[in-house]
N, CA, C and O atoms as CSV, one atom per row, in Angstrom:
chain,resi,resn,atom,element,x,y,z
A,1,UNK,N,N,0.745,-1.206,-0.122
A,1,UNK,CA,C,-0.185,0.023,-0.203
A,1,UNK,C,C,0.916,1.261,-0.051
A,1,UNK,O,O,1.987,1.191,0.552
A,2,UNK,N,N,0.413,2.333,-0.705
A,2,UNK,CA,C,1.526,3.398,-0.929
A,2,UNK,C,C,0.267,4.956,-0.631
A,2,UNK,O,O,-0.809,5.325,-1.102
A,3,UNK,N,N,1.178,5.406,0.342
A,3,UNK,CA,C,0.264,6.718,0.891
A,3,UNK,C,C,1.184,8.103,0.186
A,3,UNK,O,O,2.309,8.438,0.556
A,4,UNK,N,N,0.435,8.721,-0.822
A,4,UNK,CA,C,1.200,9.888,-1.157
A,4,UNK,C,C,0.536,11.308,-0.559
A,4,UNK,O,O,-0.613,11.723,-0.715
A,5,UNK,N,N,1.489,11.821,0.072
A,5,UNK,CA,C,1.139,13.295,0.471
A,5,UNK,C,C,1.114,14.200,-0.751
A,5,UNK,O,O,2.139,14.372,-1.410
A,6,UNK,N,N,0.159,14.681,-1.011
A,6,UNK,CA,C,0.085,15.830,-2.192
A,6,UNK,C,C,0.489,17.423,-1.674
A,6,UNK,O,O,-0.401,17.859,-0.944
A,7,UNK,N,N,1.250,18.075,-1.813
A,7,UNK,CA,C,1.339,19.793,-1.554
A,7,UNK,C,C,1.483,20.436,-2.745
A,7,UNK,O,O,2.164,20.162,-3.733
A,8,UNK,N,N,0.410,21.728,-2.394
A,8,UNK,CA,C,0.258,22.460,-3.140
A,8,UNK,C,C,-0.826,22.457,-4.126
A,8,UNK,O,O,-1.950,22.087,-3.788
A,9,UNK,N,N,-0.651,22.724,-4.955
A,9,UNK,CA,C,-1.863,23.125,-6.540
A,9,UNK,C,C,-1.864,21.645,-7.360
A,9,UNK,O,O,-0.772,21.151,-7.643
A,10,UNK,N,N,-2.757,21.147,-7.629
A,10,UNK,CA,C,-3.186,20.299,-8.678
A,10,UNK,C,C,-3.709,21.132,-9.853
A,10,UNK,O,O,-4.811,21.665,-9.726
A,11,UNK,N,N,-3.128,21.263,-10.795
A,11,UNK,CA,C,-3.600,22.485,-11.691
A,11,UNK,C,C,-2.870,21.801,-12.828
A,11,UNK,O,O,-2.240,20.744,-12.822
A,12,UNK,N,N,-3.145,22.793,-13.953
A,12,UNK,CA,C,-2.675,22.575,-15.692
A,12,UNK,C,C,-1.181,23.349,-15.523
A,12,UNK,O,O,-0.125,22.976,-16.036
A,13,UNK,N,N,-1.397,24.583,-14.623
A,13,UNK,CA,C,-0.238,25.593,-15.058
A,13,UNK,C,C,0.807,25.057,-13.908
A,13,UNK,O,O,1.957,25.492,-13.978
A,14,UNK,N,N,0.482,24.154,-12.871
A,14,UNK,CA,C,1.561,23.192,-11.979
A,14,UNK,C,C,1.789,21.945,-12.443
A,14,UNK,O,O,1.245,21.351,-13.374
A,15,UNK,N,N,2.762,21.560,-11.603
A,15,UNK,CA,C,3.179,20.260,-11.992
A,15,UNK,C,C,2.393,19.368,-11.054
A,15,UNK,O,O,2.840,18.250,-10.802
A,16,UNK,N,N,1.345,19.748,-10.561
A,16,UNK,CA,C,1.278,18.977,-9.315
A,16,UNK,C,C,0.173,17.859,-9.887
A,16,UNK,O,O,-0.013,16.835,-9.230
A,17,UNK,N,N,-0.533,18.085,-11.097
A,17,UNK,CA,C,-1.261,16.799,-11.476
A,17,UNK,C,C,-0.785,15.588,-11.729
A,17,UNK,O,O,-1.000,14.441,-11.337
A,18,UNK,N,N,0.395,16.495,-12.997
A,18,UNK,CA,C,1.109,15.087,-13.768
A,18,UNK,C,C,2.266,14.630,-12.366
A,18,UNK,O,O,2.745,13.497,-12.330
A,19,UNK,N,N,2.446,15.201,-11.779
A,19,UNK,CA,C,3.433,14.483,-11.209
A,19,UNK,C,C,2.709,13.322,-9.983
A,19,UNK,O,O,3.325,12.292,-9.711
A,20,UNK,N,N,1.376,13.637,-9.326
A,20,UNK,CA,C,0.727,12.553,-8.781
A,20,UNK,C,C,0.082,11.420,-9.821
A,20,UNK,O,O,-0.434,10.407,-9.348
A,21,UNK,N,N,0.145,11.677,-11.502
A,21,UNK,CA,C,-0.652,10.857,-12.023
A,21,UNK,C,C,0.469,10.200,-12.261
A,21,UNK,O,O,0.143,9.013,-12.240
A,22,UNK,N,N,1.970,10.310,-12.546
A,22,UNK,CA,C,3.051,9.861,-13.100
A,22,UNK,C,C,3.876,8.932,-11.904
A,22,UNK,O,O,4.625,7.967,-12.057
A,23,UNK,N,N,3.507,9.499,-10.883
A,23,UNK,CA,C,3.870,8.623,-9.251
A,23,UNK,C,C,3.099,7.417,-9.289
A,23,UNK,O,O,3.666,6.325,-9.346
A,24,UNK,N,N,1.699,7.538,-9.257
A,24,UNK,CA,C,0.722,6.456,-9.235
A,24,UNK,C,C,1.035,5.618,-10.264
A,24,UNK,O,O,1.382,4.486,-9.928
A,25,UNK,N,N,0.997,5.946,-11.768
A,25,UNK,CA,C,1.492,5.094,-12.638
A,25,UNK,C,C,2.948,4.089,-12.693
A,25,UNK,O,O,3.212,2.984,-13.167
A,26,UNK,N,N,3.703,5.137,-11.931
A,26,UNK,CA,C,5.110,4.252,-11.590
A,26,UNK,C,C,4.872,3.108,-10.469
A,26,UNK,O,O,5.460,2.027,-10.501
A,27,UNK,N,N,4.272,3.346,-9.833
A,27,UNK,CA,C,4.102,2.707,-8.439
A,27,UNK,C,C,3.067,1.228,-8.978
A,27,UNK,O,O,3.438,0.100,-8.654
A,28,UNK,N,N,1.883,1.421,-9.743
A,28,UNK,CA,C,1.079,0.543,-10.463
A,28,UNK,C,C,2.160,-0.446,-11.128
A,28,UNK,O,O,2.017,-1.659,-10.978
A,29,UNK,N,N,3.443,0.168,-11.998
A,29,UNK,CA,C,4.226,-0.728,-13.034
A,29,UNK,C,C,5.125,-1.592,-11.589
A,29,UNK,O,O,5.475,-2.766,-11.714
A,30,UNK,N,N,5.360,-0.904,-10.462
A,30,UNK,CA,C,5.955,-1.618,-9.983
A,30,UNK,C,C,5.204,-2.634,-8.878
A,30,UNK,O,O,5.790,-3.012,-7.864
A,31,UNK,N,N,3.746,-3.049,-9.226
A,31,UNK,CA,C,3.097,-4.149,-8.697
A,31,UNK,C,C,2.173,-3.327,-7.353
A,31,UNK,O,O,1.310,-3.893,-6.682
A,32,UNK,N,N,2.586,-1.964,-7.196
A,32,UNK,CA,C,1.439,-1.457,-5.873
A,32,UNK,C,C,0.171,-1.586,-6.443
A,32,UNK,O,O,0.178,-1.771,-7.660
A,33,UNK,N,N,-1.144,-1.526,-5.772
A,33,UNK,CA,C,-2.245,-1.685,-6.315
A,33,UNK,C,C,-3.342,-1.094,-5.593
A,33,UNK,O,O,-4.481,-0.920,-6.026
A,34,UNK,N,N,-2.803,-0.738,-4.216
A,34,UNK,CA,C,-3.793,0.360,-3.012
A,34,UNK,C,C,-2.942,1.598,-2.758
A,34,UNK,O,O,-1.810,1.619,-2.276
A,35,UNK,N,N,-3.624,2.540,-3.133
A,35,UNK,CA,C,-3.211,3.980,-3.010
A,35,UNK,C,C,-4.021,4.748,-1.875
A,35,UNK,O,O,-5.208,4.432,-1.793
A,36,UNK,N,N,-3.632,5.543,-1.145
A,36,UNK,CA,C,-4.141,6.756,-0.258
A,36,UNK,C,C,-3.294,7.817,-0.701
A,36,UNK,O,O,-2.075,7.959,-0.603
A,37,UNK,N,N,-4.113,8.476,-1.168
A,37,UNK,CA,C,-3.813,10.205,-1.793
A,37,UNK,C,C,-4.335,10.758,-0.739
A,37,UNK,O,O,-5.524,10.713,-0.423
A,38,UNK,N,N,-2.975,11.597,0.157
A,38,UNK,CA,C,-3.446,12.716,1.538
A,38,UNK,C,C,-3.146,14.053,0.356
A,38,UNK,O,O,-2.324,14.501,-0.443
A,39,UNK,N,N,-4.639,14.281,1.017
A,39,UNK,CA,C,-4.882,16.065,0.045
A,39,UNK,C,C,-5.012,16.777,0.992
A,39,UNK,O,O,-5.852,17.661,0.824
A,40,UNK,N,N,-4.423,16.760,2.132
A,40,UNK,CA,C,-4.811,17.709,3.263
A,40,UNK,C,C,-3.878,19.044,2.966
A,40,UNK,O,O,-3.894,20.035,3.696
A,41,UNK,N,N,-3.332,18.956,2.170
A,41,UNK,CA,C,-2.091,20.070,2.247
A,41,UNK,C,C,-2.211,20.730,0.709
A,41,UNK,O,O,-1.366,21.557,0.366
A,42,UNK,N,N,-3.409,20.296,-0.308
A,42,UNK,CA,C,-3.657,20.636,-1.449
A,42,UNK,C,C,-4.419,21.676,-1.489
A,42,UNK,O,O,-5.550,21.443,-1.062
A,43,UNK,N,N,-4.167,23.155,-1.973
A,43,UNK,CA,C,-4.983,24.658,-1.987
A,43,UNK,C,C,-5.801,24.466,-3.028
A,43,UNK,O,O,-7.010,24.626,-2.857
A,44,UNK,N,N,-5.454,24.209,-3.891
A,44,UNK,CA,C,-6.359,24.250,-5.123
A,44,UNK,C,C,-6.245,22.841,-6.509
A,44,UNK,O,O,-5.241,22.309,-6.983
A,45,UNK,N,N,-7.228,22.688,-6.710
A,45,UNK,CA,C,-7.604,22.175,-8.081
A,45,UNK,C,C,-8.159,22.471,-9.151
A,45,UNK,O,O,-9.201,23.090,-8.938
A,46,UNK,N,N,-7.905,22.284,-10.410
A,46,UNK,CA,C,-8.634,22.887,-11.073
A,46,UNK,C,C,-9.192,21.808,-11.990
A,46,UNK,O,O,-8.873,20.621,-11.927
A,47,UNK,N,N,-10.000,22.307,-12.790
A,47,UNK,CA,C,-10.794,21.076,-13.770
A,47,UNK,C,C,-9.714,19.753,-14.211
A,47,UNK,O,O,-9.832,18.568,-13.897
A,48,UNK,N,N,-8.525,20.473,-15.133
A,48,UNK,CA,C,-7.515,20.162,-15.198
A,48,UNK,C,C,-7.111,18.608,-14.264
A,48,UNK,O,O,-7.214,17.403,-14.492
A,49,UNK,N,N,-6.588,19.513,-13.074
A,49,UNK,CA,C,-6.171,18.701,-11.812
A,49,UNK,C,C,-7.675,17.298,-11.528
A,49,UNK,O,O,-7.792,16.087,-11.336
A,50,UNK,N,N,-8.256,18.145,-11.633
A,50,UNK,CA,C,-9.481,17.201,-11.488
A,50,UNK,C,C,-9.864,16.008,-12.274
A,50,UNK,O,O,-10.392,14.947,-11.944
A,51,UNK,N,N,-9.448,16.482,-13.419
A,51,UNK,CA,C,-9.205,15.459,-14.523
A,51,UNK,C,C,-8.091,14.288,-14.768
A,51,UNK,O,O,-7.968,13.355,-15.562
A,52,UNK,N,N,-7.447,14.746,-13.827
A,52,UNK,CA,C,-6.011,13.715,-13.855
A,52,UNK,C,C,-6.546,12.898,-12.534
A,52,UNK,O,O,-6.994,11.761,-12.681
A,53,UNK,N,N,-6.505,13.302,-11.685
A,53,UNK,CA,C,-7.480,12.265,-10.762
A,53,UNK,C,C,-8.007,11.345,-11.194
A,53,UNK,O,O,-7.673,10.169,-11.052
A,54,UNK,N,N,-9.460,12.041,-12.146
A,54,UNK,CA,C,-9.719,11.064,-12.412
A,54,UNK,C,C,-9.405,9.596,-13.304
A,54,UNK,O,O,-9.848,8.447,-13.296
A,55,UNK,N,N,-8.317,10.407,-14.104
A,55,UNK,CA,C,-7.716,9.694,-14.858
A,55,UNK,C,C,-6.731,8.394,-14.399
A,55,UNK,O,O,-6.543,7.291,-14.912
A,56,UNK,N,N,-6.179,9.068,-13.156
A,56,UNK,CA,C,-5.577,8.173,-12.276
A,56,UNK,C,C,-6.234,7.371,-11.312
A,56,UNK,O,O,-5.598,6.522,-10.687
A,57,UNK,N,N,-7.575,7.575,-11.110
A,57,UNK,CA,C,-8.236,6.461,-10.428
A,57,UNK,C,C,-8.421,5.316,-11.534
A,57,UNK,O,O,-8.104,4.139,-11.366
A,58,UNK,N,N,-9.055,5.923,-12.828
A,58,UNK,CA,C,-9.458,4.812,-13.815
A,58,UNK,C,C,-8.344,3.965,-14.060
A,58,UNK,O,O,-8.596,2.870,-14.563
A,59,UNK,N,N,-6.945,4.302,-13.758
A,59,UNK,CA,C,-5.512,3.612,-14.413
A,59,UNK,C,C,-5.451,2.561,-12.985
A,59,UNK,O,O,-4.926,1.450,-13.055
A,60,UNK,N,N,-6.007,3.043,-11.828
A,60,UNK,CA,C,-5.820,2.236,-11.008
A,60,UNK,C,C,-6.809,0.810,-10.921
A,60,UNK,O,O,-6.478,-0.371,-10.822
A,61,UNK,N,N,-7.931,1.350,-10.987
A,61,UNK,CA,C,-9.240,0.441,-11.111
A,61,UNK,C,C,-8.612,-0.337,-12.232
A,61,UNK,O,O,-8.235,-1.451,-11.868
A,62,UNK,N,N,-8.401,-0.060,-13.472
A,62,UNK,CA,C,-8.152,-1.008,-14.487
A,62,UNK,C,C,-7.203,-1.716,-14.268
A,62,UNK,O,O,-6.779,-2.239,-15.299
A,63,UNK,N,N,-6.652,-1.983,-13.350
A,63,UNK,CA,C,-5.302,-2.718,-12.650
A,63,UNK,C,C,-5.358,-3.802,-11.560
A,63,UNK,O,O,-4.634,-4.672,-11.074
A,64,UNK,N,N,-7.178,-3.058,-11.370
A,64,UNK,CA,C,-7.694,-4.122,-10.064
A,64,UNK,C,C,-7.191,-3.544,-8.725
A,64,UNK,O,O,-7.171,-4.109,-7.632
A,65,UNK,N,N,-6.788,-2.292,-9.043
A,65,UNK,CA,C,-6.449,-1.432,-7.731
A,65,UNK,C,C,-7.619,-1.046,-7.191
A,65,UNK,O,O,-8.768,-1.412,-7.439
A,66,UNK,N,N,-7.017,0.055,-6.111
A,66,UNK,CA,C,-7.968,0.748,-5.328
A,66,UNK,C,C,-6.977,2.041,-4.767
A,66,UNK,O,O,-5.790,2.068,-4.444
A,67,UNK,N,N,-8.131,3.184,-4.811
A,67,UNK,CA,C,-7.519,4.216,-4.648
A,67,UNK,C,C,-8.229,5.178,-3.831
A,67,UNK,O,O,-9.234,5.485,-4.471
A,68,UNK,N,N,-8.199,5.823,-2.701
A,68,UNK,CA,C,-8.909,6.511,-1.841
A,68,UNK,C,C,-8.251,7.973,-1.559
A,68,UNK,O,O,-7.123,8.427,-1.746
A,69,UNK,N,N,-9.024,8.317,-1.218
A,69,UNK,CA,C,-8.789,10.138,-1.039
A,69,UNK,C,C,-8.636,10.188,0.652
A,69,UNK,O,O,-9.268,9.388,1.342
A,70,UNK,N,N,-7.752,11.187,1.243
A,70,UNK,CA,C,-7.929,11.168,2.405
A,70,UNK,C,C,-7.272,12.672,2.835
A,70,UNK,O,O,-6.214,13.109,2.383
A,71,UNK,N,N,-8.066,13.300,3.726
A,71,UNK,CA,C,-7.958,14.797,4.284
A,71,UNK,C,C,-8.530,15.606,3.171
A,71,UNK,O,O,-8.108,16.757,3.058
A,72,UNK,N,N,-9.456,15.162,2.306
A,72,UNK,CA,C,-9.943,15.932,1.446
A,72,UNK,C,C,-10.528,17.182,1.753
A,72,UNK,O,O,-11.551,17.120,2.435
A,73,UNK,N,N,-9.939,18.829,1.256
A,73,UNK,CA,C,-10.243,20.332,1.865
A,73,UNK,C,C,-11.861,20.134,1.072
A,73,UNK,O,O,-12.442,19.466,0.217
A,74,UNK,N,N,-12.065,21.271,2.079
A,74,UNK,CA,C,-14.021,21.691,1.592
A,74,UNK,C,C,-13.795,22.242,0.538
A,74,UNK,O,O,-14.809,22.832,0.166
A,75,UNK,N,N,-13.008,22.348,-0.116
A,75,UNK,CA,C,-13.046,23.349,-1.077
A,75,UNK,C,C,-12.839,22.122,-2.626
A,75,UNK,O,O,-13.490,22.294,-3.656
A,76,UNK,N,N,-11.779,20.909,-2.442
A,76,UNK,CA,C,-11.967,20.050,-3.408
A,76,UNK,C,C,-13.071,19.265,-3.337
A,76,UNK,O,O,-13.517,18.529,-4.217
A,77,UNK,N,N,-13.498,19.462,-2.215
A,77,UNK,CA,C,-15.099,18.094,-1.400
A,77,UNK,C,C,-16.323,19.281,-2.268
A,77,UNK,O,O,-17.316,18.755,-2.769
A,78,UNK,N,N,-16.196,20.463,-2.357
A,78,UNK,CA,C,-17.212,21.065,-3.215
A,78,UNK,C,C,-17.113,20.390,-4.521
A,78,UNK,O,O,-17.957,19.641,-5.012
A,79,UNK,N,N,-15.782,20.807,-5.113
A,79,UNK,CA,C,-15.492,20.588,-6.749
A,79,UNK,C,C,-16.170,19.149,-6.851
A,79,UNK,O,O,-16.915,18.873,-7.792
A,80,UNK,N,N,-15.897,18.325,-5.921
A,80,UNK,CA,C,-16.116,17.079,-6.370
A,80,UNK,C,C,-17.837,16.798,-6.148
A,80,UNK,O,O,-18.319,15.855,-6.776
A,81,UNK,N,N,-18.597,17.491,-5.397
A,81,UNK,CA,C,-20.115,17.498,-5.271
A,81,UNK,C,C,-20.444,18.022,-6.412
A,81,UNK,O,O,-21.420,17.453,-6.900
A,82,UNK,N,N,-19.825,19.296,-7.347
A,82,UNK,CA,C,-20.458,20.217,-8.395
A,82,UNK,C,C,-20.450,19.231,-9.543
A,82,UNK,O,O,-21.407,19.061,-10.298
A,83,UNK,N,N,-18.982,18.427,-9.632
A,83,UNK,CA,C,-18.474,17.584,-10.865
A,83,UNK,C,C,-19.582,15.947,-10.789
A,83,UNK,O,O,-19.587,15.118,-11.699
A,84,UNK,N,N,-20.349,15.837,-9.606
A,84,UNK,CA,C,-20.836,14.724,-9.575
A,84,UNK,C,C,-20.016,13.720,-9.493
A,84,UNK,O,O,-20.189,12.682,-10.131
A,85,UNK,N,N,-18.897,13.949,-8.585
A,85,UNK,CA,C,-17.753,12.977,-8.462
A,85,UNK,C,C,-17.306,11.963,-7.101
A,85,UNK,O,O,-16.509,11.038,-6.938
A,86,UNK,N,N,-18.352,12.742,-6.196
A,86,UNK,CA,C,-18.127,12.403,-4.565
A,86,UNK,C,C,-18.421,11.042,-4.768
A,86,UNK,O,O,-17.663,10.153,-4.379
A,87,UNK,N,N,-19.577,10.812,-5.409
A,87,UNK,CA,C,-19.716,9.347,-5.361
A,87,UNK,C,C,-18.314,7.781,-6.089
A,87,UNK,O,O,-18.020,6.604,-5.882
A,88,UNK,N,N,-17.902,9.062,-7.039
A,88,UNK,CA,C,-16.880,7.763,-7.319
A,88,UNK,C,C,-15.532,7.177,-6.542
A,88,UNK,O,O,-15.162,6.003,-6.533
A,89,UNK,N,N,-14.784,8.519,-5.774
A,89,UNK,CA,C,-14.080,8.430,-4.828
A,89,UNK,C,C,-14.984,7.993,-3.585
A,89,UNK,O,O,-16.175,8.173,-3.335
A,90,UNK,N,N,-13.591,7.124,-2.667
A,90,UNK,CA,C,-13.811,7.020,-1.322
A,90,UNK,C,C,-13.118,7.999,-0.534
A,90,UNK,O,O,-11.914,8.162,-0.729
A,91,UNK,N,N,-13.751,8.699,0.367
A,91,UNK,CA,C,-13.126,9.793,0.954
A,91,UNK,C,C,-12.743,9.533,2.317
A,91,UNK,O,O,-13.362,8.518,2.638
A,92,UNK,N,N,-11.965,9.971,3.389
A,92,UNK,CA,C,-11.700,9.666,4.728
A,92,UNK,C,C,-11.260,10.765,5.487
A,92,UNK,O,O,-10.610,11.536,4.781
A,93,UNK,N,N,-11.331,11.014,6.281
A,93,UNK,CA,C,-10.744,12.309,7.546
A,93,UNK,C,C,-9.752,11.737,8.265
A,93,UNK,O,O,-8.942,12.406,8.906
A,94,UNK,N,N,-9.743,10.192,8.196
A,94,UNK,CA,C,-8.641,9.564,8.924
A,94,UNK,C,C,-7.785,8.666,8.460
A,94,UNK,O,O,-8.292,7.766,7.790
A,95,UNK,N,N,-6.479,8.638,8.638
A,95,UNK,CA,C,-5.782,7.761,7.719
A,95,UNK,C,C,-6.078,6.076,8.485
A,95,UNK,O,O,-5.743,5.110,7.799
A,96,UNK,N,N,-6.510,5.893,9.462
A,96,UNK,CA,C,-6.615,4.617,9.788
A,96,UNK,C,C,-7.856,4.230,9.253
A,96,UNK,O,O,-7.964,3.087,8.807
A,97,UNK,N,N,-8.774,4.975,9.229
A,97,UNK,CA,C,-10.175,4.709,8.145
A,97,UNK,C,C,-9.977,4.048,7.003
A,97,UNK,O,O,-10.421,2.969,6.610
A,98,UNK,N,N,-8.827,5.293,6.229
A,98,UNK,CA,C,-8.874,4.610,4.882
A,98,UNK,C,C,-8.085,3.424,4.750
A,98,UNK,O,O,-8.512,2.569,3.975
A,99,UNK,N,N,-6.850,3.177,5.454
A,99,UNK,CA,C,-6.196,1.794,5.320
A,99,UNK,C,C,-7.380,0.649,5.633
A,99,UNK,O,O,-7.468,-0.227,4.773
A,100,UNK,N,N,-8.216,0.567,6.666
A,100,UNK,CA,C,-9.240,-0.071,6.845
A,100,UNK,C,C,-9.732,-0.507,5.829
A,100,UNK,O,O,-9.942,-1.676,5.504
A,101,UNK,N,N,-9.982,0.700,5.150
A,101,UNK,CA,C,-11.515,0.515,3.799
A,101,UNK,C,C,-10.598,-0.824,2.971
A,101,UNK,O,O,-11.249,-1.777,2.543
A,102,UNK,N,N,-9.329,-0.798,2.827
A,102,UNK,CA,C,-9.045,-2.049,2.044
A,102,UNK,C,C,-9.232,-3.581,2.517
A,102,UNK,O,O,-9.042,-4.631,1.902
A,103,UNK,N,N,-9.684,-3.325,3.859
A,103,UNK,CA,C,-9.258,-4.838,4.100
A,103,UNK,C,C,-11.035,-5.095,3.848
A,103,UNK,O,O,-11.943,-4.264,3.893
A,104,UNK,N,N,-11.078,-6.406,3.605
A,104,UNK,CA,C,-12.781,-6.975,3.077
A,104,UNK,C,C,-13.578,-7.173,4.264
A,104,UNK,O,O,-13.207,-7.984,5.113
A,105,UNK,N,N,-14.702,-6.466,4.408
A,105,UNK,CA,C,-15.407,-6.053,5.203
A,105,UNK,C,C,-16.252,-7.442,5.172
A,105,UNK,O,O,-16.627,-7.961,4.121
A,106,UNK,N,N,-16.566,-8.117,6.814
A,106,UNK,CA,C,-16.875,-9.317,6.882
A,106,UNK,C,C,-18.734,-8.851,6.687
A,106,UNK,O,O,-19.212,-7.719,6.610
A,107,UNK,N,N,-19.523,-10.335,6.649
A,107,UNK,CA,C,-21.124,-10.424,6.241
A,107,UNK,C,C,-21.397,-10.589,7.490
A,107,UNK,O,O,-20.911,-11.445,8.229
A,108,UNK,N,N,-22.339,-9.612,7.814
A,108,UNK,CA,C,-22.719,-9.996,9.291
A,108,UNK,C,C,-23.966,-10.700,9.265
A,108,UNK,O,O,-24.804,-10.432,8.403
A,109,UNK,N,N,-24.205,-11.783,10.338
A,109,UNK,CA,C,-25.313,-12.605,9.983
A,109,UNK,C,C,-26.467,-11.945,9.840
A,109,UNK,O,O,-27.360,-12.228,9.041
A,110,UNK,N,N,-26.446,-10.711,10.924
A,110,UNK,CA,C,-27.884,-10.142,10.760
A,110,UNK,C,C,-28.131,-9.581,9.404
A,110,UNK,O,O,-29.295,-9.366,9.065
A,111,UNK,N,N,-27.115,-9.316,8.573
A,111,UNK,CA,C,-27.221,-8.831,7.009
A,111,UNK,C,C,-27.644,-10.081,6.248
A,111,UNK,O,O,-28.365,-9.913,5.265
A,112,UNK,N,N,-27.326,-11.155,6.544
A,112,UNK,CA,C,-27.842,-12.190,5.804
A,112,UNK,C,C,-29.010,-12.202,5.989
A,112,UNK,O,O,-29.797,-11.917,5.085
A,113,UNK,N,N,-29.443,-12.576,7.351
A,113,UNK,CA,C,-30.300,-12.450,7.523
A,113,UNK,C,C,-31.742,-11.759,6.976
A,113,UNK,O,O,-32.858,-12.240,6.785
A,114,UNK,N,N,-31.219,-10.488,6.826
A,114,UNK,CA,C,-32.389,-9.792,6.365
A,114,UNK,C,C,-32.038,-9.524,4.706
A,114,UNK,O,O,-32.927,-9.051,3.998
A,115,UNK,N,N,-30.947,-9.789,4.235
A,115,UNK,CA,C,-31.200,-10.438,2.928
A,115,UNK,C,C,-32.099,-11.487,2.473
A,115,UNK,O,O,-32.510,-11.620,1.320
A,116,UNK,N,N,-32.385,-12.258,3.527
A,116,UNK,CA,C,-32.898,-13.656,3.195
A,116,UNK,C,C,-34.463,-13.471,3.205
A,116,UNK,O,O,-35.244,-13.799,2.312
A,117,UNK,N,N,-34.752,-12.864,4.429
A,117,UNK,CA,C,-35.890,-12.057,4.716
A,117,UNK,C,C,-36.260,-10.928,3.530
A,117,UNK,O,O,-37.422,-10.914,3.122
A,118,UNK,N,N,-35.605,-10.290,3.154
A,118,UNK,CA,C,-36.199,-9.547,1.744
A,118,UNK,C,C,-36.730,-10.320,0.882
A,118,UNK,O,O,-37.875,-10.108,0.482
A,119,UNK,N,N,-35.871,-11.518,0.374
A,119,UNK,CA,C,-35.702,-12.464,-1.234
A,119,UNK,C,C,-37.567,-13.378,-0.369
A,119,UNK,O,O,-38.526,-13.654,-1.090
A,120,UNK,N,N,-37.560,-13.596,0.961
A,120,UNK,CA,C,-38.914,-14.428,1.255
A,120,UNK,C,C,-39.977,-13.203,0.829
A,120,UNK,O,O,-40.826,-13.486,-0.016
A,121,UNK,N,N,-39.960,-12.255,1.224
A,121,UNK,CA,C,-41.106,-11.367,0.888
A,121,UNK,C,C,-41.185,-11.094,-0.511
A,121,UNK,O,O,-42.251,-10.924,-1.104
A,122,UNK,N,N,-40.129,-11.055,-1.000
A,122,UNK,CA,C,-40.483,-10.916,-2.560
A,122,UNK,C,C,-40.944,-12.157,-3.169
A,122,UNK,O,O,-41.635,-11.949,-4.166
A,123,UNK,N,N,-40.775,-13.374,-2.878
A,123,UNK,CA,C,-41.271,-14.347,-3.434
A,123,UNK,C,C,-42.768,-14.621,-3.236
A,123,UNK,O,O,-43.553,-15.004,-4.103
A,124,UNK,N,N,-43.046,-14.343,-1.872
A,124,UNK,CA,C,-44.285,-13.853,-1.030
A,124,UNK,C,C,-45.147,-13.395,-2.134
A,124,UNK,O,O,-46.031,-14.059,-2.676
A,125,UNK,N,N,-44.663,-11.754,-2.504
A,125,UNK,CA,C,-45.588,-11.110,-3.539
A,125,UNK,C,C,-45.730,-11.897,-4.493
A,125,UNK,O,O,-46.883,-12.035,-4.900
A,126,UNK,N,N,-44.901,-12.483,-5.006
A,126,UNK,CA,C,-45.010,-13.105,-6.817
A,126,UNK,C,C,-46.006,-13.880,-6.524
A,126,UNK,O,O,-47.008,-13.756,-7.228
A,127,UNK,N,N,-46.026,-14.984,-5.314
A,127,UNK,CA,C,-46.999,-15.953,-5.193
A,127,UNK,C,C,-48.222,-15.577,-4.614
A,127,UNK,O,O,-49.057,-16.481,-4.640
A,128,UNK,N,N,-48.676,-14.271,-3.976
A,128,UNK,CA,C,-49.741,-14.191,-4.013
A,128,UNK,C,C,-50.690,-13.767,-4.798
A,128,UNK,O,O,-50.371,-12.952,-5.664
A,129,UNK,N,N,-52.115,-14.214,-4.696
A,129,UNK,CA,C,-52.919,-13.582,-5.740
A,129,UNK,C,C,-53.185,-12.263,-6.187
A,129,UNK,O,O,-53.326,-11.542,-5.199
A,130,UNK,N,N,-53.284,-11.784,-6.997
A,130,UNK,CA,C,-53.316,-10.555,-7.626
A,130,UNK,C,C,-54.889,-9.767,-7.258
A,130,UNK,O,O,-55.976,-9.837,-7.831
A,131,UNK,N,N,-54.458,-9.056,-6.115
A,131,UNK,CA,C,-56.018,-8.601,-5.641
A,131,UNK,C,C,-57.067,-7.783,-6.689
A,131,UNK,O,O,-58.283,-7.663,-6.532
A,132,UNK,N,N,-56.293,-7.285,-7.742
A,132,UNK,CA,C,-56.953,-6.794,-8.810
A,132,UNK,C,C,-57.922,-7.705,-9.603
A,132,UNK,O,O,-58.895,-7.266,-10.216
A,133,UNK,N,N,-57.569,-9.026,-9.537
A,133,UNK,CA,C,-58.042,-10.150,-10.280
A,133,UNK,C,C,-59.722,-10.110,-9.943
A,133,UNK,O,O,-60.489,-10.420,-10.854
A,134,UNK,N,N,-60.173,-9.786,-8.841
A,134,UNK,CA,C,-61.542,-9.642,-8.538
A,134,UNK,C,C,-62.566,-8.055,-8.682
A,134,UNK,O,O,-63.638,-7.716,-8.179
A,135,UNK,N,N,-61.834,-7.545,-9.392
A,135,UNK,CA,C,-62.553,-5.925,-9.460
A,135,UNK,C,C,-63.455,-5.978,-10.331
A,135,UNK,O,O,-64.445,-5.277,-10.119
A,136,UNK,N,N,-63.421,-6.809,-11.577
A,136,UNK,CA,C,-64.826,-7.170,-12.100
A,136,UNK,C,C,-65.919,-7.119,-11.936
A,136,UNK,O,O,-66.215,-7.615,-10.849
A,137,UNK,N,N,-67.208,-6.548,-12.784
A,137,UNK,CA,C,-68.180,-6.550,-12.389
A,137,UNK,C,C,-69.198,-8.098,-11.614
A,137,UNK,O,O,-68.481,-9.079,-11.807
A,138,UNK,N,N,-69.969,-8.357,-11.184
A,138,UNK,CA,C,-70.176,-9.494,-10.946
A,138,UNK,C,C,-71.550,-9.507,-11.165
A,138,UNK,O,O,-72.324,-8.725,-10.612
A,139,UNK,N,N,-71.975,-10.630,-12.193
A,139,UNK,CA,C,-73.793,-10.744,-12.481
A,139,UNK,C,C,-74.522,-11.316,-11.592
A,139,UNK,O,O,-74.193,-12.494,-11.448
A,140,UNK,N,N,-75.458,-10.956,-10.866
A,140,UNK,CA,C,-75.920,-11.360,-9.972
A,140,UNK,C,C,-77.631,-11.678,-10.422
A,140,UNK,O,O,-78.410,-12.147,-9.593
């Protein structure tokens, strides 16, 4: 697992965007698949920088890897919301949480029971008689 602390701007005019992408690609070539980008000291991200983050994320995912964002600033969070990308990235405020997110989460017995109950309820709905079947008029 690689933790990269990014400092400065991630913009078209700055080298930050390409440095991040190049570093992640280099680490991918060396066999690393899990990345945490600590963005707590990033002052500004423009549309080019955001595009580089998305492109880098895609490169990692294409290699069956994972990339998490740590310490996302309010400004970057607002940009992710505006660009509708907040749901694409896993964002964390604490390093320990970001690192733990890479571990497989156990399936709890209660969750299994809830899914089983939902499946049974759905089956009951399919097998129940259609209440609309008796809506027609009756001749008496």
